[in-house]
C-alpha positions as CSV (number, residue, x, y, z in Angstrom):
1,M,0.0,0.0,0.0
2,R,1.3,3.4,-0.9
3,S,1.5,6.0,1.8
4,F,1.0,9.7,1.6
5,P,3.4,11.3,4.1
6,L,2.9,14.9,3.0
7,C,-0.9,14.5,3.1
8,R,-0.8,12.9,6.5
9,R,1.5,15.6,7.8
10,A,-0.9,18.2,6.5
11,L,-3.8,16.4,8.1
12,F,-1.9,16.2,11.4
13,R,-1.3,19.9,11.3
14,L,-4.9,20.7,10.6
15,H,-6.0,18.4,13.4
16,N,-3.7,20.0,15.8
17,A,-4.3,23.6,14.7
18,P,-8.0,23.9,14.1
19,H,-7.8,27.7,14.1
20,L,-6.0,27.5,10.8
21,F,-8.9,25.8,9.0
22,R,-12.4,26.4,10.1
23,E,-15.4,25.5,8.1
24,P,-18.7,27.3,8.3
25,A,-21.3,25.4,10.3
26,H,-23.7,25.4,7.3
27,S,-21.1,23.6,5.1
28,L,-21.2,20.3,6.9
29,S,-23.8,17.9,5.8
30,G,-23.9,16.0,9.1
31,R,-21.9,13.1,7.8
32,Y,-18.6,14.6,8.9
33,Q,-18.0,16.5,12.1
34,N,-15.1,18.5,10.9
35,A,-12.6,19.1,8.0
36,S,-10.2,16.6,9.4
37,E,-12.7,13.8,9.0
38,V,-13.4,14.9,5.4
39,L,-9.6,14.9,4.6
40,R,-9.2,11.4,6.2
41,E,-12.1,10.1,4.1
42,G,-10.6,11.6,1.0
43,L,-7.2,9.9,1.8
44,R,-8.9,6.6,2.4
45,L,-10.7,6.8,-1.0
46,V,-7.5,7.7,-2.8
47,E,-5.7,4.8,-1.2
48,R,-8.6,2.4,-2.0
49,R,-8.6,3.5,-5.6
50,E,-4.8,3.0,-5.9
51,Q,-5.1,-0.5,-4.4
52,L,-7.8,-1.4,-7.0
53,E,-5.7,0.0,-9.8
54,A,-2.7,-1.9,-8.6
55,A,-4.7,-5.2,-8.4
56,K,-6.1,-4.6,-12.0
57,L,-2.6,-3.9,-13.3
58,K,-1.2,-7.1,-11.7
59,A,-4.1,-9.2,-13.1
60,L,-3.5,-7.7,-16.6
61,Q,0.3,-8.3,-16.4
62,Q,-0.4,-11.9,-15.4
63,A,-2.9,-12.4,-18.2
64,A,-0.4,-10.9,-20.7
65,H,2.4,-13.2,-19.4
66,T,0.1,-16.2,-19.7
67,G,-1.0,-15.2,-23.2
68,W,2.5,-14.7,-24.5
69,A,3.6,-18.0,-23.0
70,D,0.7,-19.7,-24.8
71,V,1.7,-18.1,-28.1
72,A,5.3,-19.2,-27.6
73,A,4.1,-22.8,-26.9
74,G,1.9,-22.7,-30.0
75,R,-1.4,-22.7,-28.0
76,Y,-3.3,-20.3,-30.1
77,T,-5.8,-20.1,-32.9
78,D,-5.0,-18.1,-36.0
79,V,-8.3,-16.4,-37.0
80,P,-8.6,-14.4,-40.3
81,D,-9.8,-10.8,-39.9
82,T,-13.1,-11.6,-41.6
83,R,-14.0,-14.2,-39.0
84,L,-12.7,-12.4,-35.9
85,E,-16.0,-10.9,-34.8
86,D,-17.7,-14.4,-35.0
87,F,-14.8,-16.0,-33.2
88,V,-14.9,-13.6,-30.3
89,G,-18.7,-14.0,-30.1
90,Q,-18.3,-17.8,-29.8
91,L,-15.8,-17.3,-27.0
92,G,-18.3,-15.1,-25.2
93,E,-21.0,-17.8,-25.6
94,Q,-18.6,-20.5,-24.3
95,A,-17.7,-18.4,-21.3
96,A,-21.3,-17.6,-20.5
97,S,-22.3,-21.3,-20.7
98,R,-19.4,-22.2,-18.3
99,V,-20.7,-19.6,-15.8
100,L,-24.2,-20.9,-16.0
101,A,-23.0,-24.5,-15.6
102,A,-21.0,-23.5,-12.5
103,N,-24.0,-21.9,-10.8
């Protein structure tokens, strides 16, 4: 997980010096008690998004590695451009039937 030392430092300063950052009472929706809580929630959302992006990137890299290994081993189907759309459609139908069979 990636850390945000500068953001956390700023959050700490805001928390310990509330006179530097005061929000008007009417600006709070009731979900957060103060600006510090809003900043913490923002940091959590950024960290969660970065974790998801890292997981997606890792899965994509693994899939690419597997795909290139299959190509190197000769495990692929050469499809002419004119049949590519049909071929991909058939793959989708096969995947859907596997999901239905598993449930």
